[in-house]
C-alpha positions, 0 to 999 in steps of 0.5 A, a space after each residue: 160344766 161336767 156331767 158326772 159321767 164323761 165329758 161335761 159334768 155334773 150365797 151369801 147374802 145379808 139381811 137388810 138392815 134399817 137405820 136408827 134415829 136418836 142417840 138413845 136408840 142407837 146406844 140401845 141398839 148397839 148394846 143389843 148388837 154386841 150381845 147378838 154378836 157375842 152369842 154368834 161368836 160363842 156358837 161359832 167357837 163351839 165348832 172348834 170342839 165339835 165331835 163326829 155326830 151325824 144328822 138327826 132324822 126329822 122323823 125322830 128315828 134313830 140315826 144310822 151313825 152314832 148320835 144326833 144333836 146333843 148338848 155337847 156340840 153342833 151337828 147337822 139336823 135333817 129337814 124333810 123337803 118332800 122331794 127326791 130332787 138332787 140339790 146342788 144349788 143353795 143360798 143361805 139367807 139366815 137360820 130361818 130362810 134358805 133357797 134350794 135349786 136342783 134337778 127336775 126343775 125344782 126350786 124350794 124355799 123355807 122361811 121357818 128354818 126348814 120346818 116346811 118348804 114351799 115349791 117355788 119352781 119356775 114354770 116349764 113351757 109345754 113340751 119341755 122337760 124339767 131344767 137342771 138348776 145348779 146354782 141360786 143366789 138369794 138377796 133375801 126371802 123374796 129376791 133370788 136368781 137361779 141358774 139352769 145348766 146345760 148345752 145351748 138353750 138349756 142354760 138359762 137364768 130366772 129371777 124372782 122378786 116375790 118369793 118365787 110366786 112369779 119368775 122372769 126368764 132374764 137370759 137364755 143361751 143361744 150359742 150351742 157351744 156354751 155351757 153355763 155352770 155357776 154364778 155369783 153376785 158381788 152385791 144386789 146389782 152386780 153379778 157374773 155367770 160363767 160358761 165352759 170355754 168357747 173358742 178356747 176361753 171361758 165365757 163370762 156373763 155379766 149383770 149390773 141390774 140384779 139379774 134383770 139383764 145380762 151381757 157377755 163380757 169381752 174375752 180379751 183379758 181371759 187366759 186360754 183354757 187348757 185342752 179339756 178344761 172346764 168347770 164343775 157344776 157340782 155345788 154352785 161354787 165353781 165361781 165365787 166372789 168376795 167384796 165388791 170386785 174380786 171373783 175366782 173361777 175353779 177348773 178341772 178336767 185338764 192336765 192341771 187344776 187351776 183357779 182363775 182370779 179377777 180383781 175387776 169383776 171379770 174383765 181381766 183374769 190371771 190363772 194359777 195352778 192348784 195342787 189338787 190332782 187333775 189329769 182326768 175329766 173327773 178330777 180337779 177343783 170343784 168348789 172354792 170359798 174366800 172369807 175376804 179377798 185374801 184367804 181362800 180354800 179350794 176342795 175337789 178330787 175325783 167325783 167317781 165313787 170308789 176312786 181315791 182323792 188324795 190332796 183334795 184340799 188347798 189353801 191360799 193366803 194371797 188372794 189366789 196368786 198361790 195355792 198350798 196343799 193342805 197338810 192333812 186334807 179332806 179324806 175324799 172327794 168334796 164338792 162344796 166348802 164354806 167359811 163360818 161367819 165371825 171366825 177367821 180359821 173355821 170352815 166346812 167342806 162337804 161331799 157324798 161321803 161326809 162333812 169335814 171341819 177345819 179350825 186352822 184355816 184349811 191346813 188340816 181337816 177332820 171328818 165330823 159327819 158321814 152323811 151325803 151332801 153336795 153343797 154347803 152355805 152359811 149366813 151371817 147369823 150362823 144359819 148354816 145349811 147343806 143340801 144334796 141327793 134324794 132331797 137331803 137338806 140339813 141345818 147346823 144346830 147348836 146344842 144347848 150346854 147344860 
């Protein structure tokens, strides 16, 4: 992982569904579900014509940029968190429920759409300073796993099953050479976390019990890392999964930016060069997103303020075996990216200078907001959230059409 200085730098869950008994109830439920999906589809479709609108101020003050949410399209709506922590970890459970993980050992949870946030941070031992949480994976409003990053014992994993009322530390790194950056879950039981290279190869941590216990996987199937190569713990998206076995790892900091892919839950990997420029410790692929095991988007660039980030987006249509540069890429460094549920070609990318939208699967992008965010995530009910510096959190609101 890379701190955003030199050297080391700085979700997807499904709501549980119950079975239904009786053909009449099933028929009624089917009609209800079709109505819900139709509504979600219409909301997703609205994004294809979204205008450049900024986040609305939660206090009702005029926005610095043109206009808040209107009936003409969706836009970010800021939610007050009451903290100045920087949130790079985000898990969208639904439009009502989301988890945040950030600096100063801060973990927050909302269950009312961001109207209020509960501080559910894991307790800090006497004499310890706040941990740097950079990733959170949530299974619902009560069960979540958070990752703290850093060298040696600063890298830790905590797990809660009661909405953050209590936490269990399930992993503490004891190897001073390891530095964990990101994690991902395939389902409620199976997940991985990744560390920057140790002995010339990325280290992969695995769980098969929902984060209760972890083990380091053998590195025999891991390609050698490039000199200076590492992951970026900038958005919790340097390690992502899709489906029951596929996972991708994004890299930078070396001569070439790469995306590594595993089709067997991290046992063996293949590395592919990405067209996003690297060649510097501050450049590379910062975040990836796959809407299925075939279609992926990568974003990145140079995180240093004022530096240019040309060709900072790429697309894959073959599961990451090859990557093509976007024809019209994001205009600046972007650290987070997510697909819109129930669409095949629509995605959002975020960074310190704005939010960009693609409606053609990542081939072209256009800026739709200029607010600062580090990470973005969407739930299946189109509960899309973004988070970043100074406690900034927003939810995508779909204006009523009149």
